[in-house]
C-alpha positions as CSV (number, residue, x, y, z in Angstrom):
1,M,125.4,25.6,146.2
2,T,127.8,25.5,143.3
3,T,127.5,22.4,141.2
4,E,130.1,20.9,138.9
5,A,128.2,22.2,135.9
6,D,128.2,25.7,137.3
7,A,131.9,25.6,137.8
8,A,132.4,24.4,134.2
9,R,130.3,27.2,132.9
10,D,132.2,29.8,134.9
11,H,135.5,28.4,133.6
12,T,134.3,28.6,130.0
13,L,133.1,32.1,130.5
14,R,136.4,33.2,131.9
15,V,138.2,31.7,128.9
16,V,135.9,33.4,126.4
17,L,136.3,36.8,128.1
18,A,140.1,36.4,128.2
19,A,140.1,35.6,124.5
20,L,138.0,38.6,123.7
21,L,140.3,40.8,125.7
22,V,143.3,39.6,123.7
23,V,141.5,40.1,120.4
24,G,140.5,43.6,121.5
25,V,144.1,44.5,122.4
26,L,145.3,43.2,119.0
27,L,142.6,45.1,117.1
28,G,143.6,48.2,119.0
29,L,147.3,47.8,118.0
30,V,146.2,47.3,114.3
31,V,144.1,50.4,114.4
32,F,146.9,52.4,116.0
33,A,149.3,51.2,113.3
34,V,147.0,52.2,110.5
35,L,146.4,55.6,112.0
36,R,150.1,56.2,112.8
37,F,151.7,54.8,109.7
38,G,149.1,54.7,107.0
39,G,147.3,57.2,104.7
40,G,146.0,59.2,107.7
41,V,149.4,60.9,108.0
42,A,149.1,64.3,106.4
43,G,151.4,64.7,103.5
44,A,152.6,61.1,103.3
45,E,152.3,60.8,99.6
46,S,154.6,57.7,99.6
47,F,151.8,55.8,101.2
48,T,149.3,56.7,98.5
49,T,148.4,53.8,96.2
50,Y,146.5,53.8,92.9
51,Q,145.5,51.6,90.1
52,P,147.4,52.5,86.9
53,A,145.1,53.7,84.2
54,P,145.7,52.7,80.5
55,A,147.9,55.3,78.8
56,P,146.0,57.0,76.0
57,A,146.8,55.7,72.5
58,A,149.8,57.2,70.8
59,L,149.1,59.8,68.2
60,P,151.0,60.7,65.0
61,P,153.7,63.4,65.7
62,V,152.4,67.0,65.8
63,R,153.0,68.8,62.5
64,T,155.7,71.4,63.2
65,Q,157.0,74.4,61.4
66,E,160.1,76.6,61.6
67,P,159.7,78.7,64.7
68,S,157.7,81.8,63.9
69,R,156.5,84.8,65.8
70,S,152.9,86.0,65.9
71,A,152.0,89.0,68.0
72,N,155.3,88.7,69.9
73,R,154.7,85.0,70.5
74,Q,156.8,82.1,69.3
75,V,154.9,79.3,67.7
76,L,156.3,75.8,66.8
77,V,153.3,74.0,65.7
78,D,151.8,74.3,62.1
79,P,148.8,76.7,62.4
80,A,147.0,74.6,59.6
81,W,147.4,71.5,61.7
82,V,146.0,73.3,64.8
83,S,143.0,74.5,62.9
84,T,142.1,71.1,61.5
85,V,142.7,69.1,64.7
86,A,141.0,71.6,67.0
87,A,137.9,71.4,64.9
88,K,137.9,67.6,65.0
89,A,138.7,67.3,68.7
90,G,136.5,70.1,69.9
91,I,139.3,72.0,71.7
92,P,139.8,75.8,71.4
93,A,142.6,76.5,68.9
94,P,144.7,78.5,71.3
95,A,144.6,75.7,73.8
96,L,145.6,73.0,71.3
97,R,148.4,75.3,70.1
98,A,149.7,75.5,73.7
99,Y,149.5,71.7,74.2
100,A,151.1,70.9,70.9
101,D,153.9,73.4,71.4
102,S,154.6,71.8,74.7
103,E,154.7,68.3,73.2
104,I,157.2,69.6,70.6
105,R,159.5,71.2,73.1
106,L,159.4,68.2,75.5
107,S,160.1,65.8,72.6
108,R,163.4,67.7,72.3
109,E,164.1,68.3,75.9
110,K,163.0,64.9,77.2
111,P,162.8,62.5,74.2
112,G,162.3,59.5,76.6
113,C,159.2,61.0,78.1
114,H,156.9,60.6,75.1
115,L,154.4,63.3,76.2
116,G,151.4,63.6,73.9
117,W,149.4,66.8,73.5
118,N,146.3,64.9,74.3
119,T,147.5,64.1,77.8
120,L,147.8,67.9,78.4
121,A,144.4,68.3,76.8
122,G,143.0,65.8,79.2
123,I,144.4,67.7,82.2
124,G,143.3,71.0,80.7
125,W,139.7,69.7,80.3
126,I,139.5,68.4,83.9
127,E,141.1,71.5,85.4
128,S,139.3,74.3,83.6
129,Q,137.7,73.1,80.4
130,H,140.7,74.6,78.6
131,G,140.4,78.0,80.2
132,T,136.7,78.3,79.4
133,L,135.2,77.3,82.8
134,G,132.2,79.3,83.8
135,G,131.5,80.7,80.4
136,R,134.9,82.3,80.0
137,T,136.6,82.7,76.6
138,L,140.2,81.6,75.9
139,R,141.9,84.4,74.1
140,E,144.4,84.0,71.3
141,D,147.2,85.0,73.7
142,G,146.3,82.1,76.1
143,Y,144.5,84.1,78.8
144,S,140.9,83.6,79.9
145,L,138.3,86.4,79.7
146,P,136.7,88.1,81.5
147,T,138.5,86.9,84.6
148,T,141.4,84.6,85.7
149,I,140.4,81.1,86.7
150,L,141.2,80.7,90.4
151,G,140.7,77.7,92.7
152,P,139.0,78.1,96.1
153,A,140.8,79.8,98.9
154,L,143.0,77.4,100.8
155,D,141.7,78.6,104.1
156,G,141.5,75.2,105.9
157,Q,137.7,74.9,105.5
158,R,137.5,72.4,102.7
159,F,141.2,72.1,101.8
160,A,144.6,72.7,103.5
161,A,145.3,76.0,105.0
162,I,148.0,77.8,103.1
163,R,148.8,81.5,103.6
164,S,149.5,83.6,100.5
165,T,152.7,85.5,100.1
166,P,153.4,88.8,98.3
167,S,154.8,86.8,95.5
168,S,151.7,84.5,95.1
169,A,149.2,87.3,95.7
170,R,150.3,89.0,92.5
171,W,148.7,86.1,90.6
172,H,145.4,85.8,92.5
173,G,145.0,89.0,94.4
174,D,144.3,87.4,97.8
175,T,146.6,88.8,100.5
176,V,145.5,86.2,103.1
177,W,145.0,82.8,101.5
178,E,146.6,80.9,98.7
179,H,144.7,79.8,95.5
180,A,145.5,77.6,92.6
181,V,145.8,79.8,89.5
182,G,145.1,79.6,85.8
183,P,143.8,77.0,83.4
184,L,146.0,74.3,84.7
185,Q,145.6,75.3,88.4
186,F,149.2,75.8,89.6
187,L,150.0,76.7,93.2
188,S,152.5,79.5,93.5
189,S,155.0,77.1,95.3
190,T,154.8,74.7,92.3
191,W,155.0,77.5,89.8
192,D,158.1,78.9,91.5
193,R,159.9,75.7,90.6
194,W,158.3,74.7,87.3
195,G,157.1,78.0,85.8
196,A,158.0,78.4,82.1
197,D,157.7,80.9,79.3
198,G,156.0,78.7,76.7
199,D,155.4,81.3,74.0
200,G,158.6,83.3,74.1
201,D,157.0,86.6,75.2
202,G,159.6,87.1,78.0
203,K,157.2,86.2,80.8
204,A,156.3,83.1,82.8
205,D,152.7,83.4,83.9
206,P,150.5,80.6,85.2
207,R,147.4,82.5,83.9
208,D,148.7,82.1,80.3
209,L,147.9,78.6,79.0
210,D,151.0,78.6,76.7
211,D,153.2,79.0,79.7
212,A,151.2,76.7,81.9
213,A,151.2,73.9,79.3
214,L,155.0,73.9,79.0
215,A,155.4,74.0,82.8
216,A,152.9,71.1,83.1
217,G,154.8,69.1,80.5
218,R,158.1,69.5,82.3
219,Y,156.4,68.5,85.5
220,L,154.9,65.4,84.0
221,C,158.2,64.4,82.4
222,A,160.2,64.8,85.6
223,D,161.6,61.7,87.5
224,A,162.2,59.9,84.2
225,H,158.5,59.1,83.7
226,D,157.9,57.4,80.3
227,L,154.4,58.3,79.4
228,A,154.3,55.7,76.6
229,T,153.8,53.0,79.3
230,D,150.7,52.6,81.5
231,A,152.6,52.7,84.7
232,G,154.7,55.7,83.7
233,W,151.7,57.6,82.4
234,S,149.7,56.9,85.6
235,R,152.6,57.8,87.9
236,A,153.1,61.1,86.0
237,V,149.5,62.2,86.1
238,H,149.1,61.0,89.7
239,S,152.0,63.2,90.7
240,Y,150.1,66.2,89.2
241,N,147.1,65.4,91.5
242,H,147.3,62.6,94.1
243,D,143.9,61.2,93.4
244,D,143.0,57.9,91.8
245,Q,139.8,59.2,90.2
246,Y,141.6,62.2,88.7
247,V,144.0,59.8,86.9
248,V,141.0,57.9,85.5
249,N,139.2,61.1,84.4
250,V,142.3,62.5,82.7
251,A,142.8,59.1,80.9
252,G,139.3,59.2,79.7
253,A,139.5,62.7,78.4
254,A,142.9,62.2,76.8
255,S,141.7,59.0,75.0
256,S,138.6,60.7,73.8
257,Y,140.6,63.5,72.2
258,A,143.0,61.0,70.6
259,S,140.0,59.2,69.0
260,R,138.4,62.4,67.7
261,A,141.6,63.9,66.4
262,R,142.3,61.0,64.0
């Protein structure tokens, strides 16, 4: 026999179950929206968010000289300045020369960008320890010895799957999968757009830090980025690598070099 109390309990249970069903449907819609329109969409960089990192402190202008040629390479920065600052900052002199020459060129090409050599040095340290990763030596001509610095094969195992092309394989030697190449880790598709001849030797080669530094500088200064501001600096570095921690790491390295170079 059903009592009045039993009926009340049944009614309450039905109400609760109905409410839970509604909540479940709403949660399902929310989850669908996140998966469909949020960061889970491959390649949707416009949905990527980040916290701006403080832009490294400004440094005095790099000491320049009249363009000179050394071993068929054009140099804009004063060699005495390179020697002094490289020793203070703990950067290989050929790397500092590449970063400083890029700063000088970009100050003329994009004066509103305010690119500092220490930002390039921060990227160079994070990407390859200025071309010395794995015990390599950075030669005077900007190339790493004994072997070129290559990123892992982009074979879909840990990273995206990108097939190499005859054009890209000439940089890394893999006829099947793409690799990031050189001390600043350019992909061939990016190099095809931004590749530069940073030392005036008639070649644009991502394995040459002089060339890679100028290309990276132009890349960072694109889209009217003003690297003298926190937001502009963070956006520029974030465009180089869409990773929040990468931006923080580069900021830390760049600030450290600025402090040591003073």
